[in-house]
N, C-alpha and C positions, 0 to 999 in steps of 0.2 A: 795690218791691213784693216782699213775701215770700210764698212758697208755703207752705201748711200741708198736711201730709200726715197723713191719719188711717189708723189700722189698719183694714182691711176684712177681715172674716172672714165667709164665708157658712156656712150650716148644712151645705152639701155639703162644703166644705173641712174642717169639723170632723168630719164623718162619715168622710171619707177619712183624716184624721189618726188617728182612733180605730182604724180598720181597720189602718193602717200600724203603729201602736204595738202592737197585738195581734200582728201578723205578726212584728215584731222580737222580742217576748217569746217567741213560740212557735217561732221558727226552729229547725229540726232535729228537731222533734217530730212525732208523728203527730197530725194535726188533721182536723176535719170542716169543710168549706167549703160554706156555703149560697150559692147563686147567685141573682141577681135573678129569674130565670125559674122558680125553685122546685126546680131540680136540686140535689142534694147530692153532693159528692165527698169521699172520705176517703183520706188518704195522708200522705206525709212532706213537710213544708213547707220550702222554701228561700227565705229573704228576707234578703238581705245588703245592708247599707248600705255606701256607699263614702265614706271620709273624704276631704274635699277638702284639697288643699294650696294654699297661697296665700290668696286671699280668698274667703269670710270665714274667718278663722283658726278652726280647730276645727270647721268646718261639716261637714255630712254631705249626701250626695246619696242620695235614696231611689228605688228602682226604681218604675215605674208599674204593675208587675205582680208577682204572686207566682208561684213555681214550685211545683207540686204533683206529686209522683211517686206514681202509683197503679200498684201492681205494678211493671211495667217501663216504663210509658208516662208521659212527662213532659208536663204541661199548664201552659201559661202562662195565667194568669188576671188580667185587668185589675182593678185595685183597685176601680174604679167598677162592676164587675159582681158584687162580693161583697156579700151581704146579711148574712152572719154568719160568724164564724170562731171556732172553739173547739177545745179539746183533745179528743182521742178520735176 
């Protein structure tokens, strides 16, 4: 008997992937982060991927949260709490 595996991607996974890609592109810049509850924070974004050694070759590990520095206060924001992310 052979097992067949299908790629399963949910809309939520695609949403998180989009937020993650934006965070990677905007890393180190001043951004505005819209939160699910309607609050907006503006500050400097830090989102750094970690390159994996070993298996999978050339793979990356992504944090589940972004770091936003507003003035001198550092906020950790889970990706699933972000409704929008943009420059400015």
